[in-house]
N, C-alpha and C positions, 0 to 999 in steps of 0.2 A: 336356450335350446341345446347347447352342447352338454349341459349337465343332464338334461332329460334323456338324450341319446345314450349317454354313458350309463345312466341309471337303469334304463330299459335293457340295455345290453348286459349289464351286470345281473339283473333279475332273470334274464333269459339264459344266463351262463354262456354268453358269447364273448369270452375273454379276449380273443384275438381281435375281433371286430371292435370291442370297446376301446382297445388301445391303439388301433391302427386305421380306423375308418376314415380318418382325415387324410391319409397318405394315398388313397386310391384315386386314380384319375381315369375317367372313362368318358366316352362320347355321349352316352345316354344312360338313363336310369337302369335299364335292364343289364347293360354291361357292368355298371357299377355294382349292382346287387350280386350279379354272378361272380364277379371277382371277389367280393367280400365273402360270400359263402364258400367259394372254392378255397380261399386261404384259411378260413376258419376250419374247414374239414381237414385240410393238410396239417394244420397245427394240431388238431385233436389226434389225428393218426400218428403224428410224430411223438406226441406226449404219451400216447398209449403204448407205442413200441418201447419207448424209454422206460416207462413204468414196468412193463413186462420183463424187460431185460434186467432191471434192478431187482424185481421179485425173484427172477430165476437164480440169482446169486451165482452166476457163472464165474469161474476163476478168471483172473486177469491173465492174458496171454502175452501182452507186450506187443512189439512190432512184428515179430515173427512167430506165429502160433505153432508151426511145425518145424521139426528138425529133420530135414529131408535126407540127411546122410544115413539115418537109421531106417528109412522106409525103402522097402524093396518093391520095385515096380516091374511087373512082367515085361518081357520083350514085346515090342509092337505097340506098347502104350507109352506115350510121351507125358512127362510131368505137366507140360503146358496144356495138353489136351484135358487133363484132369482139372487143372486150375480154371480153365476157360469153360468147363462144363460141356465139352463136346459130346461126352457120353450121353447126356440128356437129349440133345438134338438127334442123336443116332438111336435113341430109345434103347440104350444098353444099361445094364446094372453096374454099380460100383460097390464092391464089398470091402469094407475096412475092418480088419480084425487085429486083435492084440490084447495085451494086458490092460488093466484099468489105467485110464489116463493116457492111453496111446493116441 
């Protein structure tokens, strides 16, 4: 039976389910299936994001992508507000300009 489940999951291209179906614990069949499908979807979304990032060939930035000492921030705007995205909640624009690679 185990081989059949894995063969069907492979044929249906349910890779996460094929490898982890035995790890899911649930009170009933509906919860079990829901958890399986949710984790399969999460896994596919994660793989998709990783693939797109790899295809984008973005430069590696390391631990600190910005050198803040060269960035001029106008008065009344705090660096933490920018990092936390408060301008989005306040429906304000943020314009960044400079040379290539800035």
